[in-house]
N, C-alpha and C positions, 0 to 999 in steps of 0.2 A: 119694288121689283123694277129692274132696269129694262128699258125698252131696247129693242133690237138696234134702233138707230144710235142709241148711246153706246152700245157695245161696239158697233162698227166704228164709231167715232174714236173710241179709245184704242181700238186695234190699229186704226189708221195713224193715230198719233205715235203709238209705239213703233210702227213700221217706219214712219218718217224719221224718228230719232235714231233708230238703229241704222237705217240707210245712210243718213248724213254722217253718223259716227264712222261707219266702215269706209264710206267712199272718200270723205274729205279729211277727217280729223283722227286718224288712227293713232298717231304718236304725239298728239298735242293736247295735253290734259286740260289746261285752262281754256283753250279755245273750244274744246269739246264741251266743257261745262257751260260756257257762255252760249254756244249754239243750242244746247239742249234746253237751257232756260228760255231762250228766245223762241224755240219751237213750242214749248209748253205754253208760254204767254200768248203766242199767236193762235194756237188751238183754243186756248181759254177765251180769247177775245172773240173768235169765230163762234164758239159755243154760246157765249153770252149774247151775241147779236142774233143768232139764228135759231138756237134750240131752246133757250130758256123761255118758259111760259109764264 
């Protein structure tokens, strides 16, 4: 069962990806992909450092 903190973390990651896509990379496919991968890696590193038990 997922904890509330994990669910909020995933929602924040999805919000960040959509926000960056719409705001900066609307018509740039490869840059959008690179930014999305970077955001996921950043959130993954943050999760690994602070939420993993």
